[in-house]
C-alpha positions as CSV (number, residue, x, y, z in Angstrom):
1,M,-140.4,-10.0,-20.3
2,S,-142.8,-7.8,-22.8
3,E,-146.3,-9.1,-23.0
4,P,-147.3,-11.4,-25.5
5,V,-149.2,-10.0,-28.4
6,R,-150.4,-11.5,-32.1
7,L,-147.7,-12.0,-34.7
8,A,-149.7,-9.8,-36.7
9,H,-149.9,-6.5,-34.5
10,R,-145.9,-6.7,-33.9
11,V,-145.9,-6.9,-37.5
12,A,-147.7,-3.9,-38.2
13,E,-145.9,-2.3,-35.4
14,V,-142.3,-3.5,-36.8
15,F,-142.8,-3.0,-40.5
16,R,-145.4,0.2,-40.8
17,C,-148.0,-1.8,-42.5
18,S,-152.1,-2.2,-41.9
19,R,-153.1,-5.2,-39.6
20,A,-154.5,-6.8,-43.0
21,D,-151.1,-6.2,-44.9
22,A,-149.6,-7.9,-41.7
23,E,-151.9,-10.9,-42.2
24,Q,-151.3,-11.4,-45.5
25,Y,-147.8,-11.4,-45.3
26,I,-147.6,-14.1,-42.4
27,R,-150.0,-16.3,-44.0
28,N,-147.7,-16.5,-47.4
29,G,-144.7,-17.3,-45.1
30,W,-142.9,-14.2,-45.2
31,V,-142.8,-13.7,-41.5
32,S,-139.9,-16.0,-39.4
33,V,-139.9,-15.6,-35.6
34,D,-136.5,-16.6,-34.3
35,G,-135.7,-18.0,-37.7
36,R,-138.5,-20.0,-38.0
37,V,-141.1,-19.4,-40.8
38,V,-145.2,-18.8,-39.1
39,E,-147.7,-18.5,-40.4
40,S,-150.7,-17.8,-38.1
41,P,-151.7,-14.2,-38.0
42,Q,-152.6,-15.2,-34.2
43,H,-149.4,-16.7,-33.0
44,P,-148.0,-14.6,-30.1
45,V,-144.8,-13.2,-29.5
46,A,-143.1,-11.7,-26.7
47,D,-139.5,-10.7,-26.8
48,A,-138.9,-12.7,-30.0
49,T,-137.2,-11.7,-33.5
50,V,-139.2,-11.1,-35.9
51,E,-138.1,-11.0,-39.6
52,L,-140.0,-9.7,-42.7
53,H,-138.3,-11.7,-45.8
54,P,-137.2,-9.1,-47.8
55,D,-138.4,-10.7,-50.9
56,A,-141.6,-10.1,-49.1
57,R,-145.2,-8.8,-51.2
58,L,-148.7,-8.3,-51.1
59,E,-150.8,-11.5,-52.7
60,D,-153.5,-13.2,-52.6
61,V,-153.7,-16.4,-50.0
62,E,-154.9,-19.3,-52.6
63,P,-155.9,-22.8,-51.9
64,A,-153.0,-24.9,-53.6
65,T,-153.3,-27.9,-55.9
66,V,-150.8,-30.5,-56.2
67,L,-149.6,-32.7,-59.6
68,L,-148.2,-36.2,-57.8
69,H,-146.9,-38.7,-60.1
70,K,-148.5,-41.8,-58.3
71,P,-146.1,-45.5,-57.7
72,A,-147.9,-48.2,-58.6
73,G,-149.6,-50.1,-55.2
74,Y,-151.0,-46.7,-53.9
75,D,-155.1,-46.3,-53.8
76,A,-155.6,-42.8,-55.3
77,I,-158.8,-41.8,-53.7
78,E,-159.9,-44.4,-51.0
79,G,-157.7,-47.1,-49.1
80,R,-155.6,-48.1,-46.8
81,R,-152.4,-46.8,-48.4
82,M,-153.3,-43.5,-49.9
83,A,-151.3,-42.1,-52.4
84,A,-152.2,-38.6,-50.8
85,G,-149.8,-39.3,-48.1
86,L,-146.7,-38.7,-50.1
87,V,-147.6,-35.1,-50.9
88,Q,-144.8,-33.8,-47.9
89,P,-142.2,-30.6,-47.9
90,G,-139.8,-33.7,-48.8
91,S,-141.0,-35.0,-52.2
92,H,-141.6,-31.8,-53.5
93,W,-139.6,-32.1,-56.8
94,A,-136.8,-30.1,-57.2
95,D,-137.2,-29.1,-61.2
96,D,-141.0,-27.9,-60.1
97,P,-141.0,-24.4,-62.7
98,S,-144.2,-23.4,-61.0
99,G,-141.8,-21.3,-58.5
100,I,-144.3,-21.4,-55.7
101,R,-142.8,-21.6,-52.2
102,P,-143.9,-24.8,-50.0
103,L,-145.8,-23.7,-47.2
104,E,-147.2,-25.7,-44.3
105,R,-151.0,-24.9,-45.1
106,H,-150.5,-26.3,-48.5
107,F,-150.3,-30.0,-46.7
108,H,-153.9,-29.4,-45.3
109,R,-157.4,-30.5,-46.9
110,L,-156.0,-31.8,-50.4
111,T,-158.9,-33.9,-52.0
112,P,-157.6,-36.1,-54.4
113,L,-159.7,-36.2,-57.8
114,V,-159.4,-38.7,-60.6
115,H,-159.4,-42.2,-59.9
116,L,-156.2,-44.2,-61.0
117,D,-156.1,-47.8,-60.2
118,T,-154.0,-49.4,-57.6
119,D,-151.7,-51.3,-59.6
120,A,-151.2,-48.0,-62.1
121,S,-149.0,-45.4,-61.7
122,G,-148.7,-41.8,-63.2
123,L,-150.5,-38.2,-62.8
124,M,-153.0,-37.6,-59.7
125,I,-154.2,-34.0,-58.6
126,L,-155.2,-33.3,-55.3
127,T,-156.7,-29.9,-54.4
128,Q,-157.9,-27.6,-52.0
129,D,-159.3,-25.2,-54.7
130,G,-162.8,-25.5,-55.0
131,R,-162.9,-24.1,-58.6
132,V,-160.3,-27.2,-59.8
133,W,-162.7,-29.8,-57.6
134,R,-165.4,-28.5,-60.2
135,R,-163.7,-28.7,-63.4
136,L,-162.4,-32.4,-62.6
137,T,-165.8,-33.7,-61.6
138,E,-168.5,-32.2,-63.4
139,D,-166.6,-32.0,-66.7
140,A,-165.0,-35.8,-66.0
141,D,-166.5,-36.6,-69.0
142,V,-165.3,-34.3,-71.5
143,I,-161.8,-34.3,-70.2
144,E,-159.1,-36.4,-72.4
145,H,-156.8,-38.6,-70.3
146,E,-153.7,-39.7,-71.8
147,Y,-152.1,-43.1,-70.8
148,L,-149.0,-45.3,-71.6
149,V,-150.3,-49.3,-71.3
150,E,-147.1,-52.1,-71.4
151,V,-149.4,-54.8,-72.9
152,E,-148.3,-58.9,-74.3
153,G,-150.0,-61.6,-76.4
154,E,-150.5,-61.4,-79.9
155,L,-153.0,-58.2,-81.4
156,A,-156.4,-59.5,-82.5
157,P,-157.2,-59.1,-86.5
158,W,-158.7,-55.5,-86.7
159,G,-157.7,-55.4,-82.8
160,L,-155.9,-51.6,-83.1
161,R,-158.9,-50.7,-85.8
162,R,-161.4,-51.8,-82.8
163,L,-159.4,-50.2,-79.8
164,N,-160.3,-46.6,-81.3
165,H,-163.8,-47.5,-81.7
166,G,-166.0,-50.8,-81.6
167,L,-165.7,-51.7,-78.4
168,S,-168.1,-52.0,-75.2
169,F,-167.3,-52.0,-71.6
170,Q,-170.0,-53.0,-69.0
171,G,-172.4,-53.1,-71.5
172,R,-171.8,-49.5,-72.9
173,A,-170.7,-48.8,-76.3
174,L,-167.4,-47.0,-75.9
175,P,-167.1,-43.6,-77.2
176,P,-164.1,-42.9,-80.3
177,C,-160.3,-42.8,-78.9
178,K,-157.4,-42.4,-80.1
179,V,-154.6,-45.7,-79.6
180,S,-151.7,-45.8,-81.2
181,W,-148.0,-47.9,-80.8
182,Q,-145.5,-46.1,-79.3
183,N,-143.6,-49.3,-79.7
184,E,-143.7,-53.1,-79.7
185,T,-144.9,-53.5,-76.3
186,R,-146.7,-50.5,-75.6
187,L,-150.1,-48.7,-76.6
188,R,-151.0,-44.9,-75.7
189,F,-154.0,-44.4,-75.0
190,A,-155.9,-40.6,-74.8
191,L,-159.7,-41.3,-74.6
192,K,-162.2,-39.4,-72.0
193,G,-164.7,-41.3,-69.0
194,V,-161.9,-43.7,-68.1
195,R,-163.9,-45.9,-66.0
196,E,-161.9,-48.6,-63.1
197,G,-160.4,-51.6,-64.8
198,Q,-161.6,-50.2,-68.8
199,L,-157.8,-50.5,-70.0
200,Q,-157.5,-53.8,-69.0
201,D,-160.7,-55.1,-70.4
202,M,-160.4,-53.2,-73.8
203,C,-156.9,-54.6,-74.2
204,A,-159.1,-58.7,-73.7
205,Q,-161.2,-58.2,-76.1
206,V,-158.3,-57.9,-78.6
207,G,-156.5,-60.6,-77.6
208,L,-153.2,-58.7,-75.1
209,S,-152.9,-58.4,-71.4
210,V,-152.0,-55.2,-69.3
211,R,-148.6,-55.9,-68.0
212,S,-148.5,-51.9,-66.3
213,I,-150.2,-48.6,-67.1
214,R,-149.2,-44.9,-65.8
215,R,-151.3,-42.0,-67.2
216,L,-149.2,-39.1,-68.7
217,R,-152.0,-36.7,-68.8
218,I,-155.0,-35.3,-67.5
219,G,-156.4,-32.8,-70.0
220,S,-154.0,-30.2,-70.8
221,I,-151.8,-30.9,-67.8
222,P,-149.2,-33.4,-68.1
223,I,-147.0,-35.1,-65.6
224,G,-144.2,-32.7,-66.5
225,K,-140.7,-33.0,-67.7
226,G,-137.7,-31.1,-66.1
227,P,-133.8,-31.5,-66.8
228,E,-133.4,-35.0,-65.9
229,G,-136.4,-36.2,-67.4
230,A,-140.3,-36.8,-66.3
231,M,-141.1,-35.8,-62.5
232,P,-140.0,-39.4,-60.7
233,P,-142.5,-41.3,-58.9
234,G,-143.3,-39.8,-55.6
235,Q,-142.9,-36.7,-56.4
236,W,-145.0,-34.1,-56.8
237,R,-145.2,-30.4,-58.5
238,Y,-147.6,-27.2,-57.8
239,L,-150.1,-26.2,-60.4
240,P,-150.4,-22.8,-60.8
241,V,-153.2,-20.9,-60.3
242,G,-155.7,-20.7,-63.2
243,T,-153.9,-22.9,-65.4
244,R,-156.5,-24.4,-67.4
245,I,-156.9,-28.1,-67.1
């Protein structure tokens, strides 16, 4: 039995590439050891069979950002039932158009961003990428969100006009937004700087009670649609690196 060596050393030796290239191949999930993908260049190997995927290519090791369709009842940023726990290999949306291959490292240190009420469902963003984190925290008040709100009750006179402009929340006058009927019981909201409980309060001020809330979009990023319709609750997809939010 031969002495164990680092996987990166074996890959460089067998496939005649530099140690740096070997490490990059490994980190991007192109190398398997006895049929199992290994993403650690330090992994020790002795007499194991080491294979390089035939489609292997050198590419930057990029941090992951995932888009989750949070079901109602899960906590977004903090709480006992965190939605982040739903981001697992088995819940990856089959119609994800990104073309990104799930890797083990994509499921570590994902930071959830942009609050969403526990009782609400819809789009959540979780990221390992500092650039995405800065965009969604530093520019939070200028990024438009779109919601579908199921309501009941009788809309007060001029209620729709007041929803668009003329209401306040927690002692602060709300800026103009875009609110329209999608059908007899659903309102579509497009607004910026949404606070916890704001949509429920806005509806209450015009005589409506909220039955459900679903976030459809954050900035330019929608939940996503495939051949079978929108990405289902509890599933997730990748946001390609460099996508504008």
